[in-house]
Structure formats: C-alpha cells, structure tokens
C-alpha positions as CSV (number, residue, x, y, z in Angstrom):
1,M,227.3,107.9,94.9
2,P,226.5,110.3,92.1
3,A,227.7,107.7,89.6
4,L,225.3,105.1,91.1
5,R,222.4,107.5,90.9
6,L,223.2,108.4,87.3
7,V,223.4,104.7,86.3
8,L,220.0,103.9,87.9
9,V,218.3,107.0,86.4
10,G,219.9,106.5,83.0
11,F,218.8,102.9,82.8
12,A,215.2,103.9,83.7
13,A,215.2,106.6,81.1
14,L,216.6,104.3,78.4
15,S,214.4,101.3,79.3
16,V,211.1,102.9,78.1
17,G,212.4,102.5,74.6
18,L,213.2,98.8,75.1
19,P,211.2,95.6,75.6
20,V,209.1,95.3,78.8
21,I,211.6,93.0,80.4
22,F,214.1,95.8,80.5
23,I,211.5,98.2,81.9
24,G,210.8,95.8,84.8
25,A,214.5,95.4,85.5
26,A,215.0,99.2,85.5
27,K,212.1,99.8,87.9
28,F,213.4,97.2,90.3
29,S,216.9,98.5,90.1
30,L,215.7,102.1,90.6
31,L,213.6,101.2,93.6
32,V,216.3,99.1,95.3
33,G,219.0,101.6,94.4
34,A,217.0,104.5,95.7
35,M,216.6,102.8,99.1
36,V,220.4,102.1,99.2
37,V,221.2,105.7,98.2
38,L,218.9,107.3,100.7
39,A,220.1,104.9,103.5
40,L,223.7,105.8,102.8
41,E,222.9,109.5,102.7
42,S,220.7,109.5,105.8
43,R,223.6,110.5,108.1
44,T,225.0,113.2,105.7
45,Q,223.9,116.6,104.6
46,D,223.6,115.4,101.0
47,R,220.0,114.4,101.3
48,A,217.4,114.3,98.6
49,G,215.8,117.7,99.2
50,S,214.5,118.2,95.7
51,L,211.0,117.0,96.6
52,S,210.4,120.0,98.9
53,G,207.6,122.3,97.8
54,Q,206.1,119.9,95.3
55,W,202.5,118.7,95.4
56,L,202.8,115.7,93.2
57,P,204.7,113.4,95.5
58,I,202.1,114.0,98.2
59,A,199.3,113.3,95.8
60,I,200.9,110.0,94.6
61,L,201.7,108.8,98.1
62,T,198.2,109.6,99.3
63,A,196.6,107.8,96.4
64,L,198.8,104.7,96.8
65,A,198.0,104.7,100.6
66,V,194.3,104.7,99.9
67,L,194.6,102.0,97.3
68,A,196.5,99.9,99.8
69,L,193.8,100.6,102.5
70,S,191.1,99.5,100.1
71,M,192.4,95.9,100.4
72,L,190.3,95.8,103.5
73,W,187.0,96.0,101.6
74,T,188.0,94.8,98.1
75,S,185.9,92.2,96.4
76,A,189.0,90.8,94.8
77,S,191.2,88.0,96.2
78,S,194.3,89.0,98.1
79,Q,196.4,87.9,95.1
80,Q,194.4,90.0,92.7
81,A,194.5,93.0,95.0
82,A,198.2,92.8,95.5
83,H,198.8,92.4,91.7
84,A,196.7,95.5,91.0
85,L,198.4,97.5,93.8
86,A,201.8,96.6,92.3
87,K,200.7,97.9,88.9
88,H,199.4,101.2,90.4
89,A,202.6,101.5,92.4
90,K,204.6,102.4,89.3
91,L,203.6,106.0,90.1
92,I,206.3,106.0,92.7
93,V,208.8,106.1,89.9
94,I,208.0,109.8,89.4
95,P,209.1,111.1,92.8
96,I,212.0,108.7,93.0
97,L,213.4,110.0,89.7
98,V,212.9,113.6,90.9
99,A,214.7,112.8,94.2
100,M,217.6,110.9,92.4
101,I,218.3,113.6,89.8
102,R,220.2,116.4,91.7
103,S,221.4,118.7,88.9
104,R,220.6,120.1,85.5
105,R,223.5,118.1,84.0
106,E,222.1,114.8,85.4
107,A,218.6,115.7,84.1
108,L,220.1,116.3,80.7
109,V,222.0,113.0,80.7
110,A,218.7,111.2,81.6
111,L,216.9,113.1,78.9
112,T,219.6,112.2,76.4
113,L,219.2,108.5,77.2
114,F,215.5,108.8,77.1
115,V,215.7,110.3,73.6
116,S,218.1,107.6,72.5
117,G,215.6,104.9,73.4
118,Q,212.8,106.7,71.6
119,L,215.0,107.2,68.5
120,L,215.6,103.5,68.5
121,L,211.8,102.9,68.3
122,L,211.3,105.5,65.7
123,G,214.2,104.5,63.6
124,G,213.3,100.8,63.8
125,T,209.8,101.6,62.6
126,Y,211.0,103.4,59.6
127,L,213.3,100.5,58.8
128,L,210.4,98.1,58.9
129,V,208.4,100.5,56.7
130,L,211.2,100.4,54.2
131,G,211.2,96.6,54.3
132,V,214.5,96.2,56.2
133,P,214.2,93.0,58.3
134,L,215.1,93.3,62.0
135,P,215.9,89.8,63.2
136,W,215.8,90.6,66.9
137,L,212.1,91.6,66.8
138,P,209.3,89.2,67.7
139,T,207.1,87.6,65.0
140,R,205.1,90.1,63.0
141,T,201.4,90.1,63.9
142,P,198.7,92.5,62.7
143,D,199.1,94.7,65.7
144,R,202.9,94.6,65.5
145,T,203.4,95.2,61.8
146,Y,205.5,98.3,62.4
147,A,205.8,98.4,66.2
148,L,209.1,97.2,67.6
149,F,208.6,96.0,71.2
150,S,204.9,96.5,71.8
151,T,201.7,97.0,69.8
152,Y,200.8,99.8,67.4
153,L,198.5,101.2,70.1
154,D,201.3,101.7,72.7
155,Q,203.9,102.8,70.3
156,S,201.7,105.3,68.5
157,V,201.0,107.1,71.8
158,L,204.7,107.0,72.8
159,T,205.7,108.4,69.4
160,A,203.1,111.2,69.5
161,V,204.4,112.3,72.9
162,F,208.0,112.0,71.7
163,A,207.2,114.3,68.8
164,A,205.9,117.0,71.2
165,L,208.9,116.7,73.5
166,C,211.3,117.1,70.5
167,W,209.4,120.2,69.4
168,H,209.2,121.9,72.8
169,L,212.7,121.1,74.0
170,R,214.5,121.8,70.7
171,R,216.1,124.9,72.1
172,L,218.1,122.8,74.6
173,I,220.5,122.2,71.8
174,Y,222.6,125.4,71.9
175,R,224.4,125.0,68.5
176,P,222.1,126.7,66.0
177,V,223.6,124.7,63.1
178,V,221.9,121.5,64.4
179,R,218.9,123.0,66.3
180,W,216.7,122.0,63.3
181,L,217.3,118.2,64.1
182,P,214.7,117.9,66.9
183,A,212.1,119.6,64.7
184,L,212.8,117.2,61.9
185,V,212.5,114.2,64.3
186,S,209.2,115.7,65.5
187,I,207.9,115.8,62.0
188,M,209.1,112.3,61.3
189,A,207.4,111.0,64.4
190,L,204.1,112.7,63.5
191,I,204.3,111.2,60.0
192,C,204.8,107.8,61.6
193,V,201.7,108.3,63.9
194,F,199.4,109.6,61.3
195,F,200.4,107.6,58.2
196,V,202.0,104.4,59.5
197,F,200.3,103.3,62.8
198,Q,196.6,102.7,62.9
199,G,196.0,103.3,66.6
200,R,193.2,105.8,67.0
201,T,194.3,106.7,70.5
202,G,197.7,107.7,69.1
203,H,196.0,109.8,66.4
204,L,194.0,111.7,69.0
205,V,197.0,112.2,71.3
206,A,199.0,113.5,68.3
207,I,196.2,115.9,67.3
208,A,196.1,117.2,70.9
209,M,199.9,117.6,70.8
210,V,199.8,119.5,67.5
211,S,196.9,121.7,68.6
212,M,198.7,122.7,71.8
213,A,201.9,123.5,69.9
214,I,199.9,125.7,67.5
215,M,198.2,127.5,70.4
216,W,201.5,128.2,72.2
217,E,203.2,129.5,69.0
218,L,200.3,131.9,68.3
219,P,200.4,135.4,69.7
220,Q,198.4,135.8,72.9
221,R,195.6,137.7,71.3
222,W,195.0,134.9,68.7
223,R,195.1,132.0,71.1
224,L,191.3,131.9,71.5
225,L,191.1,130.9,67.8
226,A,193.3,127.9,68.6
227,V,190.3,126.3,70.2
228,A,189.2,125.3,66.7
229,S,192.7,123.9,65.8
230,P,191.9,120.3,66.9
231,V,188.9,120.1,64.6
232,L,190.9,121.7,61.7
233,V,193.9,119.3,62.3
234,L,191.6,116.3,62.4
235,A,189.7,117.3,59.2
236,A,193.0,117.9,57.3
237,L,194.5,114.6,58.4
238,T,191.4,112.6,57.7
239,A,191.3,114.0,54.2
240,S,195.0,113.4,53.6
241,S,195.5,110.0,55.3
242,D,193.6,107.0,54.0
243,R,194.6,105.1,57.1
244,M,193.1,107.7,59.5
245,H,189.9,108.1,57.3
246,T,189.4,104.3,57.3
247,R,190.0,104.0,61.1
248,F,187.6,106.8,62.1
249,S,185.0,105.6,59.6
250,L,185.3,102.1,61.2
251,L,184.9,103.7,64.6
252,A,181.6,105.3,63.7
253,Q,180.4,102.0,62.2
254,E,181.4,100.0,65.3
255,V,179.7,102.5,67.7
256,H,176.5,102.4,65.6
257,V,176.4,98.6,65.5
258,F,176.9,98.4,69.3
259,A,174.2,101.0,70.0
260,A,171.7,99.2,67.7
261,N,172.5,95.5,68.5
262,G,174.9,95.4,71.4
263,V,177.6,93.7,69.2
264,I,180.9,93.7,71.0
265,N,183.2,91.8,68.6
266,S,185.0,94.9,67.6
267,S,187.5,97.3,69.3
268,S,185.0,100.0,69.9
269,G,182.2,97.5,70.8
270,L,184.5,95.9,73.3
271,R,185.4,99.2,74.9
272,L,181.8,100.4,75.1
273,N,180.8,97.2,76.8
274,L,183.6,97.5,79.3
275,W,182.7,101.1,80.0
276,R,179.0,100.2,80.5
277,R,179.9,97.5,83.0
278,A,182.3,99.9,84.8
279,T,179.7,102.6,85.2
280,Q,177.3,100.0,86.5
281,A,179.9,98.9,89.1
282,I,180.5,102.5,90.1
283,A,176.8,103.1,90.5
284,E,176.5,100.2,92.9
285,R,179.4,101.6,95.2
286,P,179.8,105.2,94.3
287,L,181.7,106.5,97.3
288,A,184.6,104.2,98.1
289,G,184.3,101.7,95.2
290,S,184.9,97.9,95.3
291,G,188.5,98.1,96.3
292,V,191.8,97.7,94.5
293,G,192.0,94.9,92.0
294,S,188.2,94.5,92.0
295,W,187.6,95.2,88.3
296,P,187.8,91.6,86.9
297,V,185.6,90.3,89.7
298,E,183.0,93.1,89.2
299,F,183.1,92.7,85.4
300,D,182.6,88.9,85.7
301,R,179.7,89.3,88.1
302,L,177.9,92.0,86.0
303,E,178.4,90.0,82.7
304,K,176.8,86.9,84.3
305,Q,174.1,89.0,85.8
306,H,173.1,90.3,82.4
307,G,173.3,86.9,80.8
308,A,176.6,87.3,79.0
309,D,179.6,84.9,79.0
310,P,182.5,86.8,80.7
311,S,185.1,84.3,79.6
312,V,184.8,85.7,76.1
313,D,185.6,89.3,76.8
314,L,187.1,89.4,80.3
315,R,189.8,92.1,80.4
316,A,192.3,93.0,83.2
317,N,191.0,96.6,83.1
318,P,188.1,98.6,81.6
319,H,190.4,100.3,79.0
320,Q,189.8,103.7,80.7
321,E,191.9,105.0,83.6
322,Y,189.2,107.2,85.0
323,L,186.6,104.3,85.1
324,L,189.3,102.0,86.6
325,W,189.8,104.3,89.6
326,G,186.1,104.9,89.8
327,V,185.4,101.1,90.1
328,E,188.2,100.6,92.6
329,L,187.7,103.7,94.8
330,G,184.5,105.3,93.7
331,A,184.3,109.1,93.8
332,L,187.3,109.1,96.1
333,G,189.4,107.5,93.4
334,L,188.4,110.0,90.8
335,L,189.3,112.8,93.2
336,L,192.7,111.2,93.9
337,L,193.4,110.8,90.2
338,A,192.4,114.4,89.6
339,A,194.7,115.4,92.4
340,I,197.6,113.6,90.8
341,F,197.0,115.3,87.4
342,G,196.4,118.7,89.0
343,S,199.5,118.5,91.2
344,A,201.7,117.6,88.2
345,W,200.3,120.6,86.3
346,H,200.8,122.9,89.3
347,D,204.4,121.7,89.9
348,A,205.3,122.5,86.2
349,L,204.2,126.1,86.5
350,S,207.5,127.2,88.0
351,A,209.7,125.6,85.3
352,Q,211.3,127.4,82.4
353,R,208.8,128.0,79.5
354,D,210.0,125.3,77.1
355,V,210.3,122.7,79.9
356,R,206.9,123.7,81.3
357,R,205.3,123.3,77.9
358,A,206.8,119.9,77.5
359,Q,205.5,118.8,81.0
360,H,202.0,120.1,80.2
361,S,202.0,118.4,76.8
362,V,202.8,115.0,78.5
363,L,200.0,115.6,81.0
364,I,197.5,116.5,78.3
365,A,198.6,113.4,76.3
366,L,198.1,111.3,79.4
367,C,194.6,112.7,80.0
368,V,193.6,112.0,76.4
369,A,195.1,108.5,76.4
370,A,193.4,107.7,79.7
371,L,190.0,108.3,78.0
372,F,190.5,105.1,75.9
373,N,193.0,103.1,77.8
374,S,194.3,102.5,81.3
375,A,197.2,104.7,80.5
376,L,198.8,104.6,83.9
377,Y,197.8,101.2,85.0
378,D,199.0,99.3,81.9
379,A,202.6,98.2,81.5
380,L,204.8,100.0,79.0
381,M,202.5,103.0,78.4
382,G,202.1,103.7,82.1
383,D,205.9,103.2,82.6
384,F,206.6,105.6,79.8
385,F,204.4,108.3,81.2
386,C,205.9,107.9,84.7
387,V,209.5,108.0,83.6
388,T,208.9,110.9,81.2
389,L,207.2,113.0,83.8
390,G,209.9,112.2,86.4
391,I,212.7,113.3,84.1
392,L,210.9,116.5,82.9
393,I,209.9,117.5,86.5
394,A,213.5,117.1,87.5
395,L,214.7,119.1,84.5
396,G,212.2,121.8,85.4
397,R,213.4,121.9,89.0
398,H,217.0,122.5,87.9
399,T,216.1,124.9,85.1
400,P,214.9,128.1,86.7
401,S,212.3,130.0,84.7
402,M,214.6,133.0,84.2
403,Q,217.6,130.9,83.1
404,P,218.7,131.2,79.4
405,R,217.3,128.4,77.4
406,A,220.6,127.7,75.7
407,A,222.7,127.2,78.8
408,N,223.6,123.6,78.2
409,P,223.6,121.1,75.4
410,I,221.9,117.7,75.4
C-alpha cells in the first residue's frame, strides 16, 4: 500500500513539469488510486488522519459543493456546467495529496520528483535559448518560442514560483558542499523569467517572489522598508531588461487605446473588455451569481446587448479568477475563494519556517496570477498550483516547526 501511494503521488508531482496529457492521466490515477487506498484502509487502523485540524480541505469541499449546487440556477447548459465544475474540481487534488502523503520521507520523495519536472522545463528552455533543437517539442510559435509544453505565459509563472521554492527550501539539502545548488537554480530561473519570457504576469509574480524573499531575509526592524521593494525591483528590472521595458510600455499603450477608443485587438484590451463584461454580469446577479459554467453564456449575451460580435473575442473564462467566481457565484463565490486562500495561509502557520515561507510564497504567487488569469480554473497553471500546495502542505505537516531544518536530504 505505501508503494502504491508513493507511485500515485510521485506521478502527480512529476506530471506538472510534463505535457498536459500526463497531468490529466496523473490526476485521474490519483483520484482513482486514492479511492482504492481509502477503501482498502477503511477496516484498518492505518487511515488517512493527516487532514485532521486543517481548514483548507473544509474550505475546498464547501466551495465545490456550492458550485455543484449552483447547477440548479445556472444560465449555462448542463454540459457547460458539468465541464466547468470538472475544471474547478482540480482543487480536490490538494487534500488528496495531503491525505496520501504519510511521512516526511514520502513528502521529500514527492518534492524531489516535482523538482525534477521543473528542472526539465528550465533546462529545456535554456537549451532552446542556446539554439539546441529539441525534436520532441511541438512546432515553435510566437507564444512557444522558449516554452516547452505550454505557452510563455504559463511557463513564466511556473518558473517564477519554482525560483521561490528553490530559494526557501535550499536548507533541506543537508550537505553544505552542495547547498548552493538550489540558490543557483533559483537565480537561473529568475533570469529566464525576466530576460527570456515575455509574460507580464510571470514578471509580476517573480517580482512578488523576490520582494517577499527580501522582506523575510531582512531583520525584523527593517521589514517595514521592504514595502518599497516591489517598486525598486520593478524599476531596476525595467531599466536592465529591454524585454520587460518593452512589454510594460506596450501595456500602458494598450490600456490607453482601450480607454480612449475601446479597441480590444490586444492582450490588454481583450482582458479589459472581459473584465468589463464580468463586472456587468456580477452587477446583475450580485449575491449568488449566474451559476457554474455561466461565464461564456453571460459574456455572449452582454456582447450582443452592447452591439459587439461575441464570436470574435469569446473566451472560456474572464482571465481573472476572482471575477470568474464572482460571475458564477456572486459575492458568495468571492467569499468562498477568499476562504480557500485564507485557510491555506492559516494551515501553513504551524509549519517549519522555511516550509512555511515556501507555502506562503506559492499562495502570494497564486493571488497575483489570479489578478490577470484564471489561475486555478485553467489547465496546467491551476494543476501546478494545486499539486505544489498539496506537496508543501504535506511536507509542512510532517516537518514540525521545532525540527532541525537539516534533518533529511532531498
């Protein structure tokens, strides 16, 4: 039984560094395998008790139950609602991973496989930058110039989070002679985000990660000064990176053009139009929303109502997690999403310092990414965040706050 659990958990951990088809297979295997494991253990004393005392599983199950209940009043078809509910349901991966990981050793094995997958992404990107062809990759397109199995938007966010994890968890390697390796990988990952990828969301997530790391490294009496660190980091990087300077200058131009003429044929213009329609939909049904899966229907209706052609810019989500939950469940949805984030933050407080900082960094990255994308709802990015949080929460559960940091190697 422990071997089966470790295989399922390890596959899930590794999969978020592989193409989406592997992520889907890993989630299906984890769900089915977890039911088998729990069924076989139901008559024994070796039950999954690692969820006791945690707030996050309750928050996730409550949110998914309300989303399922909203199928009673959704404006979407049954097929659309079921599809959307299935995408939201990836959140269940977090408590499943926590329940399936029963020891610090198992958590470290899962973390090692997770790191292996992310090193594959990072190493492959650097090979592409150096001009080394990788024949197993899909055809290169403008948004996949240096990204391996996704777009630059997804991989830049993943790489920024990976940089933070390498930095905060570097002390898990107990051999001082190689403890510098995670810090080096962290620096290489940040270079990739800031100077290779052009995803602005990834840039902002990386700035948040660097700012938090600076704040935590400063003495307590100086941490108030760290409030200015995001602005300083952004200014320094914009001055040193032509790619970042160009992208943020383009952002300002696109926003100005949208505000003046309503032009939406740009990345920023498209998002602003989606956000405008989302806020209009929320205003119409502010308490309980339009139901799960209703966003495409509501967007289509509002576009037609305002004389636009929805077929041109119809999107599966409003490119903002908060607005998506607001459209589907109104104020109730926003409260449920806040409960998920707040519960995850609370559950991390009892973990050892480095693990706690890693968990909080992932949550901050998720909150920032959710401002510009449906970071939990989308495939790959959402799967990455769920798997990462599941592994880190399990590691924190099995790494007491007073335990020496160098107790075990990765």
